[in-house]
C-alpha positions as CSV (number, residue, x, y, z in Angstrom):
1,M,-4.0,-12.9,-22.6
2,K,-0.3,-13.6,-21.8
3,R,1.0,-12.4,-18.4
4,I,2.2,-8.7,-18.4
5,P,5.8,-8.7,-17.2
6,S,5.8,-5.0,-16.3
7,I,3.0,-5.5,-13.8
8,D,4.8,-8.1,-11.9
9,V,7.8,-5.8,-12.0
10,A,6.2,-2.9,-10.6
11,R,4.5,-4.8,-8.1
12,G,7.7,-6.7,-6.8
13,L,9.5,-3.1,-7.0
14,V,7.0,-1.4,-4.4
15,M,6.8,-4.8,-2.4
16,V,10.7,-4.4,-1.9
17,I,10.2,-0.8,-0.9
18,M,7.5,-1.5,1.2
19,A,9.6,-3.7,3.5
20,L,11.9,-0.7,4.1
21,D,9.0,1.1,5.5
22,H,8.2,-1.5,7.9
23,V,11.9,-2.0,9.2
24,R,12.0,1.7,9.8
25,E,8.7,1.3,11.6
26,L,9.6,-1.3,14.0
27,M,13.2,-1.1,14.4
28,H,14.5,2.5,13.8
29,V,15.6,4.4,16.8
30,T,13.2,7.3,16.6
31,S,10.5,5.7,15.0
32,Q,8.0,5.8,18.1
33,T,9.1,9.5,19.1
34,Q,9.6,11.2,15.7
35,S,7.6,11.6,12.4
36,P,9.7,11.4,9.4
37,T,7.6,13.5,7.4
38,D,7.5,16.4,10.0
39,L,9.8,19.1,8.5
40,S,10.6,20.8,11.7
41,T,12.5,17.6,13.0
42,T,13.2,15.4,10.1
43,T,16.5,15.0,7.9
44,G,16.3,14.8,4.4
45,A,17.2,11.2,4.5
46,L,14.9,10.2,6.7
47,F,12.0,12.1,5.0
48,M,12.7,10.2,1.9
49,T,13.1,6.9,3.4
50,R,9.4,7.3,4.4
51,W,8.5,9.2,1.1
52,I,9.6,6.5,-1.3
53,T,7.4,4.3,0.5
54,H,4.2,6.0,-0.4
55,L,4.6,4.5,-3.8
56,C,3.4,1.2,-2.5
57,A,-0.2,1.2,-1.3
58,P,-1.6,3.1,-4.4
59,T,0.3,0.5,-6.7
60,F,-1.0,-2.3,-4.9
61,V,-4.5,-1.2,-4.9
62,F,-4.3,0.3,-8.7
63,L,-2.8,-3.0,-10.0
64,S,-5.1,-5.1,-7.9
65,G,-7.8,-3.4,-10.2
66,T,-5.9,-4.1,-13.4
67,S,-5.3,-7.8,-12.4
68,A,-9.0,-8.2,-11.8
69,Y,-9.7,-6.8,-15.3
70,L,-7.2,-8.9,-16.9
71,S,-8.6,-12.0,-15.0
72,L,-12.1,-11.3,-16.5
73,K,-10.5,-10.9,-20.1
74,N,-8.7,-14.2,-19.6
75,S,-11.8,-16.3,-18.3
76,G,-14.7,-14.3,-20.3
77,D,-17.0,-15.7,-17.2
78,V,-18.5,-12.7,-15.3
79,S,-20.3,-14.8,-12.7
80,A,-17.3,-16.9,-12.0
81,N,-15.0,-13.6,-11.5
82,Q,-17.9,-12.2,-9.4
83,R,-17.8,-15.1,-7.0
84,F,-14.1,-15.1,-6.8
85,L,-13.8,-11.3,-6.3
86,R,-16.6,-11.4,-3.4
87,S,-14.9,-14.5,-1.8
88,R,-11.4,-13.0,-2.0
89,G,-12.4,-9.8,-0.6
90,L,-14.0,-11.5,2.4
91,W,-11.0,-13.4,2.7
92,L,-8.6,-10.4,2.7
93,I,-10.6,-8.6,5.1
94,F,-10.7,-11.5,7.6
95,L,-6.9,-11.8,7.0
96,E,-6.4,-8.3,8.0
97,I,-8.3,-8.7,11.3
98,T,-6.5,-11.9,12.2
99,V,-3.2,-12.8,10.6
100,V,-2.2,-9.5,9.5
101,N,-2.9,-7.8,13.0
102,F,-1.0,-10.4,15.0
103,A,1.8,-10.1,12.7
104,L,1.8,-6.2,13.5
105,W,1.4,-6.4,17.2
106,F,2.3,-9.8,18.3
107,D,-0.4,-9.6,21.0
108,L,-2.7,-12.8,21.5
109,S,-5.1,-10.6,23.1
110,F,-5.7,-8.5,20.2
111,R,-6.1,-5.4,21.9
112,T,-5.3,-3.4,18.8
113,I,-7.3,-4.0,15.3
114,I,-6.6,-1.8,12.6
115,F,-7.9,-1.8,9.0
116,Q,-5.2,-1.1,6.5
117,V,-4.6,-1.7,2.8
118,I,-5.4,-5.4,2.6
119,A,-9.0,-4.9,4.0
120,A,-9.1,-1.7,1.6
121,I,-8.5,-4.1,-1.3
122,G,-11.1,-6.5,0.1
123,A,-13.8,-4.0,0.2
124,G,-12.8,-3.0,-3.2
125,F,-13.1,-6.4,-4.6
126,L,-16.6,-6.5,-2.9
127,V,-17.8,-3.5,-4.7
128,L,-16.2,-4.3,-8.1
129,S,-17.7,-7.5,-8.1
130,F,-21.1,-5.6,-8.7
131,L,-19.3,-3.6,-11.6
132,L,-18.0,-6.3,-13.8
133,K,-20.8,-6.1,-16.3
134,A,-20.2,-2.2,-16.8
135,P,-17.8,-1.2,-19.5
136,A,-14.4,-1.0,-18.2
137,R,-14.0,2.6,-19.3
138,T,-16.9,3.5,-17.4
139,V,-15.6,2.0,-14.2
140,G,-12.5,3.5,-14.7
141,L,-13.9,6.9,-15.3
142,L,-15.8,6.4,-12.2
143,G,-12.8,5.5,-10.3
144,V,-11.0,8.9,-11.6
145,A,-14.1,10.9,-10.4
146,I,-13.7,9.5,-6.9
147,I,-10.0,10.5,-7.0
148,V,-10.6,14.0,-8.1
149,C,-13.7,14.8,-6.0
150,H,-13.5,12.8,-2.7
151,N,-11.3,15.5,-1.0
152,L,-14.3,17.7,-1.1
153,V,-15.8,16.1,1.6
154,Q,-12.5,15.6,3.7
155,G,-13.4,18.5,6.0
156,V,-16.7,17.0,7.2
157,T,-16.4,15.5,10.5
158,F,-18.8,13.8,13.0
159,T,-17.5,14.1,16.5
160,D,-20.5,13.9,18.8
161,T,-22.5,10.9,17.3
162,I,-20.2,7.6,17.5
163,P,-22.3,5.6,15.0
164,L,-22.0,8.3,12.4
165,R,-18.4,8.9,13.1
166,V,-17.6,5.0,12.6
167,I,-19.7,5.0,9.3
168,W,-17.7,8.3,8.1
169,S,-14.4,6.8,9.0
170,L,-15.0,3.4,7.4
171,F,-15.7,5.3,4.1
172,F,-13.9,8.5,4.0
173,R,-11.9,9.6,7.1
174,P,-9.5,7.8,9.1
175,D,-10.1,7.5,12.8
176,V,-9.1,5.3,15.9
177,F,-11.9,4.2,18.4
178,P,-10.9,3.3,22.1
179,V,-13.7,0.7,22.6
180,T,-12.3,0.0,26.0
181,P,-9.0,1.4,27.8
182,Q,-7.3,-1.9,26.7
183,F,-9.0,-2.4,23.3
184,M,-8.6,0.2,20.3
185,V,-9.8,-0.1,16.6
186,G,-8.3,2.0,13.9
187,L,-9.9,2.4,10.6
188,L,-6.8,3.8,8.8
189,Y,-7.6,3.4,4.9
190,P,-11.3,4.6,4.4
191,W,-12.7,2.6,1.5
192,V,-14.0,4.9,-0.9
193,P,-11.0,7.0,-1.8
194,W,-9.0,3.7,-2.3
195,L,-11.8,2.3,-4.3
196,G,-11.4,5.1,-6.5
197,I,-7.8,4.0,-7.2
198,M,-8.8,0.3,-7.8
199,L,-11.6,1.2,-10.2
200,A,-9.0,3.6,-12.2
201,G,-6.5,0.6,-12.1
202,Y,-9.5,-1.7,-13.6
203,G,-10.2,0.8,-16.3
204,A,-6.3,0.9,-17.0
205,G,-6.6,-2.9,-17.7
206,L,-7.8,-1.7,-21.4
207,L,-4.2,-0.4,-22.1
208,F,-2.8,-4.0,-21.5
209,E,-4.8,-5.1,-24.5
210,R,-2.8,-2.8,-26.9
211,P,0.2,-4.1,-29.1
212,D,3.4,-3.5,-27.0
213,N,4.7,-0.5,-28.5
214,S,1.1,1.3,-28.1
215,R,0.9,0.2,-24.6
216,R,4.4,1.6,-23.6
217,R,3.8,4.8,-25.2
218,T,0.2,5.3,-23.8
219,L,1.7,4.3,-20.3
220,L,4.5,6.9,-20.6
221,L,2.0,9.5,-21.6
222,A,-0.6,8.6,-18.8
223,G,2.5,8.7,-16.1
224,L,3.9,11.8,-17.3
225,G,0.5,13.4,-17.6
226,S,-0.4,12.3,-14.1
227,L,2.7,13.9,-12.7
228,A,1.9,17.2,-14.6
229,V,-1.4,17.4,-12.9
230,F,0.2,16.9,-9.6
231,V,2.8,19.7,-10.3
232,V,0.2,22.2,-11.7
233,V,-2.4,21.5,-9.0
234,R,0.1,21.5,-6.2
235,L,1.5,24.9,-7.4
236,I,-2.0,26.2,-7.3
237,N,-2.0,25.3,-3.6
238,S,-5.7,25.5,-3.0
239,Y,-7.1,22.1,-3.5
240,G,-6.3,18.4,-3.8
241,D,-4.3,18.1,-0.3
242,P,-5.6,19.2,3.1
243,A,-1.6,20.1,3.8
244,P,-0.4,23.0,1.6
245,W,3.0,23.4,0.9
246,S,5.1,26.3,1.9
247,A,8.6,28.0,1.6
248,Q,11.1,26.5,3.9
249,A,14.4,27.6,5.3
250,T,16.4,25.8,2.5
251,P,15.3,25.0,-1.2
252,G,15.8,21.2,-0.7
253,F,13.2,21.5,2.2
254,T,10.9,23.5,0.2
255,L,10.8,20.6,-2.3
256,L,10.1,18.3,0.7
257,S,7.2,20.3,1.6
258,F,6.0,20.4,-2.0
259,I,5.9,16.5,-2.2
260,N,4.9,16.0,1.3
261,T,1.1,15.2,0.4
262,T,-1.3,13.4,2.5
263,K,-1.7,9.5,2.5
264,Y,-4.6,9.2,5.2
265,P,-6.8,9.5,3.1
266,P,-5.0,9.2,-0.1
267,S,-5.5,13.0,-1.4
268,L,-5.8,13.8,-5.3
269,L,-2.2,15.1,-5.1
270,Y,-0.8,11.9,-3.3
271,T,-2.5,9.8,-5.9
272,T,-1.4,11.7,-8.9
273,M,2.1,11.9,-7.6
274,T,2.6,8.1,-6.7
275,L,0.6,6.7,-9.4
276,G,2.3,9.0,-11.9
277,I,5.5,7.7,-10.8
278,T,4.6,4.0,-10.8
279,I,2.8,4.1,-14.2
280,T,6.0,5.8,-15.7
281,V,8.4,3.3,-14.4
282,M,5.8,0.5,-15.8
283,A,6.2,2.1,-19.3
284,L,10.0,2.4,-19.1
285,V,10.5,-1.3,-17.8
286,D,8.0,-2.9,-20.0
287,G,9.9,-5.2,-22.5
288,I,13.0,-5.1,-20.5
289,Q,14.1,-8.4,-19.4
290,N,17.3,-9.0,-17.2
291,R,18.2,-10.4,-14.0
292,F,17.3,-7.5,-12.1
293,T,13.6,-7.4,-13.5
294,E,13.2,-11.0,-13.2
295,A,14.2,-11.0,-9.6
296,L,11.6,-8.2,-9.0
297,S,9.1,-10.2,-10.9
298,V,9.5,-13.1,-8.4
299,Y,8.3,-10.8,-5.4
300,G,5.6,-9.4,-7.7
301,R,4.2,-12.9,-8.5
302,V,3.3,-13.9,-5.1
303,P,2.2,-10.5,-3.4
304,M,0.0,-11.9,-0.5
305,F,2.7,-14.8,0.4
306,Y,5.2,-12.0,0.5
307,Y,3.1,-9.5,2.5
308,L,2.4,-12.0,5.3
309,I,5.7,-13.6,5.8
310,H,7.5,-10.4,5.8
311,W,5.7,-8.8,8.6
312,Y,6.4,-12.0,10.7
313,L,9.9,-12.0,9.8
314,I,10.6,-8.2,10.7
315,H,8.7,-8.2,13.9
316,S,10.7,-11.3,14.9
317,L,14.0,-9.4,14.0
318,M,12.8,-6.6,16.3
319,L,12.5,-8.8,18.9
320,V,16.0,-10.3,18.5
321,M,17.4,-6.8,18.1
322,L,15.9,-6.0,21.6
323,F,17.5,-9.1,23.2
324,L,20.7,-8.1,21.6
325,Q,20.7,-4.6,23.0
326,G,20.2,-6.1,26.5
327,F,16.4,-5.8,27.1
328,T,14.4,-8.6,28.7
329,P,10.8,-9.7,28.0
330,D,9.5,-8.1,31.0
331,Q,10.5,-4.6,29.5
332,F,8.7,-5.3,26.2
333,V,5.5,-3.2,25.9
334,F,2.7,-4.7,24.3
335,G,-0.9,-3.3,24.1
336,P,-3.2,-1.1,22.2
337,F,-0.8,0.4,19.6
338,Q,2.4,-1.2,20.9
339,F,4.6,-3.2,18.9
340,G,6.7,-4.4,21.9
341,R,9.3,-1.8,22.1
342,P,10.6,-0.9,25.7
343,K,9.9,2.4,27.0
344,E,13.6,2.9,27.2
345,T,15.5,3.8,23.9
346,S,15.8,1.1,21.6
347,G,16.5,0.6,17.9
348,V,19.1,0.9,15.3
349,D,20.2,4.1,13.3
350,L,19.2,4.7,9.6
351,P,22.2,2.9,8.0
352,A,21.5,-0.3,10.1
353,T,17.9,0.1,9.1
354,Y,18.7,0.0,5.4
355,L,21.3,-3.2,5.9
356,I,18.5,-5.1,7.8
357,W,16.2,-4.2,5.0
358,L,18.5,-5.4,2.3
359,G,19.3,-8.6,4.1
360,L,15.6,-9.2,4.6
361,V,14.8,-8.6,1.1
362,V,17.4,-11.0,0.0
363,F,16.3,-13.6,2.1
364,L,12.7,-13.5,1.0
365,Y,13.8,-14.2,-2.6
366,F,14.2,-17.7,-1.8
367,P,10.8,-18.6,-0.3
368,C,9.0,-16.3,-3.0
369,R,10.7,-18.3,-5.8
370,W,9.7,-21.6,-4.2
371,Y,6.3,-20.8,-3.7
372,W,5.6,-19.1,-7.0
373,Q,7.1,-22.5,-8.9
374,Y,4.9,-24.4,-6.4
375,K,1.8,-22.4,-7.5
376,R,2.8,-23.2,-11.1
377,R,3.1,-26.8,-10.5
378,H,-0.3,-27.1,-8.6
379,K,-2.7,-25.1,-10.3
380,Q,-5.3,-27.4,-9.4
381,I,-5.1,-26.5,-6.0
382,W,-7.7,-23.8,-5.7
383,W,-6.8,-22.1,-2.6
384,L,-3.6,-21.2,-3.9
385,R,-5.4,-18.4,-5.6
386,Y,-6.1,-16.7,-2.2
387,I,-2.4,-16.6,-1.0
């Protein structure tokens, strides 16, 4: 099968958006003291700056499943694809623990280890490797069933038994475990809800075998259908998300409450909202070729390369910001869940956050384009498939 440009465009778009959230998290002046989705303290602009980035993780995971399906169809070798998914899954979990966590905290002592989207994708690949012999439709329906039903168990907790609490957190419910006063482990992306999204993406790979017009029409119907499910179930306000919406002081903030769904773990409503938007966008950009879509494709073709270097660049820029604001290294705070920001007020306002983000994205275009061209010229280098 030929490469599907709309997949690269969608993945590139959410990677660009993702960088905004990470710049905000490390550099915005209130990021350490204020939740951008707390309607009692946030502003509309700050809320939307965080909300738009909700598209990122579900899209990454969903399209990872789709790419796995397309890879299998291209090679036709189930055993080879099983081996690749397992090795890549283990590699991603290793990267999360080491390279990604160091990029997050810049802490050589590794006093914080968190499992986020990269580890969730890795775990999903491990499970998916055992399902490749099953019909893609069946795998996709299993994924949809997980998405719809996993909220049924979100109220279950294990507070007294640490082993059960760890297992439950790994599979269903986010949690943080203080192993020692100076070492914490955060299981923030429970594997089962995210696996459901990956399996649904794998099943959706069937759509990309269709002729262009049929694919676009079906993607559009699927995207709009997902958004319709979100609106209807959210209006009922009794299932699909642990945080019900409510009327606020203004119509605008009531709307924010309506779309303020739960990411940790990804609720049914969070998933239908975000994937509905992503799939609709994919339908609308499918077949469109211009400078903008080609630029987005550059990022989308090298997602792991982009993901790794963008974290190191943002964290380095944060340190530069602190030096420019007059702080000295002895004021930097590192340790469990500390990026290095001082206790004193630091950071930049929201407009400056956007300017830094835009500059970062433009800068990253050039190494991403170089790396994609390098991969195309050196397909015989096996390890390039892993980065």
